[in-house]
N, C-alpha and C positions, 0 to 999 in steps of 0.2 A: 755237876757241869760247871766249868769255869766261864763267866762272862768275859769275852776277849775285847776289852775297851780299846785296844790298840787298832782294831779293825775299822772302828768309825771314826777315831781321832788319833792319829799317829803322833801328834804333838803334845799329848798329855805326859807330864813328868812324874806326877805323884797321884796316888789314889788311896782311899781307905778301903780295906778289905778284912776279911775274916778267915781264919784258917779252918778249912773244912776237913783236912786230914793230912797225915803224914805217912807216907807209904813204907813198905818194909825196907826200902833202900834209902830212906831218909829224905826222900823228896817231899817238898811242902806244896800242898794244893790249896789254893785260896778260891773264895766264891767269885771274885772278879780280879782282873789284872791288866796292867798296862805292858807287860813283858810280852814281847813276841817270842814264840816257841820255834825252835828250830824247823825249817822247812822250805822248800822250793829254792834251795841254794843259799838262803839267808840264815846265818847263825842265830842262835838263841840270845836274848838280851841277858845283861848282868846288871847288878846294882845292889841294893840291900833292902831289907825289911826292918822297920823301926817298931819295936815293941811299945807297950803302954808305959813300961817302966823306964823307958829311954835306951834300953840296950838294942843292939842290932845284930841281925844275921846277915852276912854277906852271901850274895847269890852269885854263883860262878856262871851259870848257864840256865836256859829255860827250854824245856822240851814237852812234847805231847805225851799223855798217858796212852796205854795200849788201845783205847776206844776212841782216841782223839777228842774226847769230850772234855776231859780234865787237862789242865796246863799245869805242869810240875816244874817248880822251882827248885833247882839243884843246888844246895848250899855248898860253900867252899869247905875245905877240910877243917875239922876241930871247931865246928859251930854248935852251939847249944840249940837243940830243936825245940820249937814251941809245941804246945798242947792244941788239939782240936778246940775251936772256939775262942781262941786267942784274937784279939783285935790288933791289926797292924796298919802301918802306913808303908806303902809301896814306893820306893825311891828308884828311879831309872837311872842308869849311867848314861845321861843324855848325849854327851860328848861323843860317845861310841856309837849310840844309836843313830845320831844324826848323820854321822859319816856313812853308816850303812844305808840309810834312806837315800842319801845323795848318789851313792854308788849304784844302788838298785834301780833308781830311776834312770841313771845314765845308761845302764844296761838295756833299758826298754829302748831308749833312743839309738843305741848301737844296732838293735835289731830292726830299726827303721832304715839306718844308714846301710846295712847289709841285709837286704830282703831275701834271705835264704832260710831254710828249715833250721832251727836251733836244737841240737842234739845234746846239749848239757851246758851247765853253767855254775858259777860260784861267786858269791858276793863276800867281800872282805871289808876291813876298816881302812878305806882310802883306796882300795884297788878291787878290781873284779875281772871276771872273764866270761865269755861265751863261746862255745863251740858251734860251728856252723857246717852244714852239709853243702859244701860249694864245689862245683866242678872246677877242674884243673884251670886255674887263672892266676894272674898276678894281682895281689892286693897291696896297695900303698898305705902305709900306716899314717902319714901326714894327711893324705886324702880322707881317710876315714875319720880321723880325729877332727878335721876341718868340718865334715858334715855334722858330726854330732855336736860340735861346740857352736855351730850356726843355729842348729834346731834348738839348743838349750838357750841361746841368748835371746831367742824369741819370746821368753817369758810366757810360755803357754801354761794354762791352768791344768793341773793334775787333779782329776776327780774320780770318784767311785760310783758305780751303778750296779744293779743286780739284774740278773736274768735267771730264767728257770732252767733246770737240768735239760728239759725238752727243747728249749730255745737254743741252747749251746749244741745239743745234738744235732738240730737242723742247720747249724752254721758252723760246721767243724773248721772252716778257715780262720775262726778267731783264735784258735790254738796254735801258737808258734813252736812250742816246745814238743820235740819228738820223744824225749826221755821222761819228762815230768808231765803228767796229766793233771788238770785241775781237779780238786776234790769234788766228787759228785755223791749224791745220795741224800743230801739234806734238803733237796728240793730246789735249791737256788744256788747260784755261782756268782762271785763278785767279779765285776770287770773294772780294769783301771784304764781311764781314757786320758789321753794327753792332747790338749788343744781340742778343736772341733773335729779334726780329722788326721792328726798327726799319727796317732797310735791308738789302738784299742785291743785289749787282750785279757784273758782271765789271769788273775793273780791275787794271792792272799797276803803279799808281803806289805811292808811299810814304805811310804814314798813321801818325797817333798810335795808342797802344794803347788809349786810353780817351777818350771824348768830352770829359770834363772838362779835358783839356789843351788844347783849342781855346781857351778863354777867351771873354771877352765880344767879340761882333762887332756891327757895325752894317751895315744895308743902306744904301748911300750914294747909289745912284741906279738908277732903272728907266728904261730907254730904249725908245722904240717903233722897231723896226728893220724893220717890215714891217707887212702887214695884221694878222697874228697873232704875229709874232715879237717877243718882249720880252726885253731884255737886263737881267739883275739883277746889280748889282755889289755885293760885300761887302767889309768890311775888318775886320781884327783891331783891337780898340780900344787895345791896348798897342803 
């Protein structure tokens, strides 16, 4: 089992770890990691592993193993793989991760500005989108962007808390996403809270610690994907 250090502190940029296995596809499993594994619309982290002799293994992406207990670091092509038991220092591509964190948090605010069921979403480096189940209506890009930017500029704290599976089942309104359900079965579910009462929803992704870190964003496009499905795309202005 890999200890997901990113879950408690998304700002960690390095950590020491031990290689526990290299799977039959060349994926590297560590006992602990700061790399987020692909899930919930957020792509896996990249970076590199530094070995004791100073050599490095470039990591192209990170995914979960089949049982979701192991986090697999997928090396770039033509990398020399380590042996189980090797000690490494994990180095995160922080510039990329931080932009993903800003976009992910901004999408939470977008779901506040548009309080409709979310049918899908995707997080990218500097841009992202959410799909909403919205009755036939006119949606103004600038108006939505103004709402999200106003909330973000409020400098609300972004914090994490945990509830049990049973507590989530008793309060299904916490779940905004219709297509992606929060992982259950471990006995507890992580919630992301923005401000005192701005937003609260289950999420396993990485986020900034305050909404002011998002910066200015624009709504770049609104697409009609069905009778009621609207895809809203956002982009960080910097």
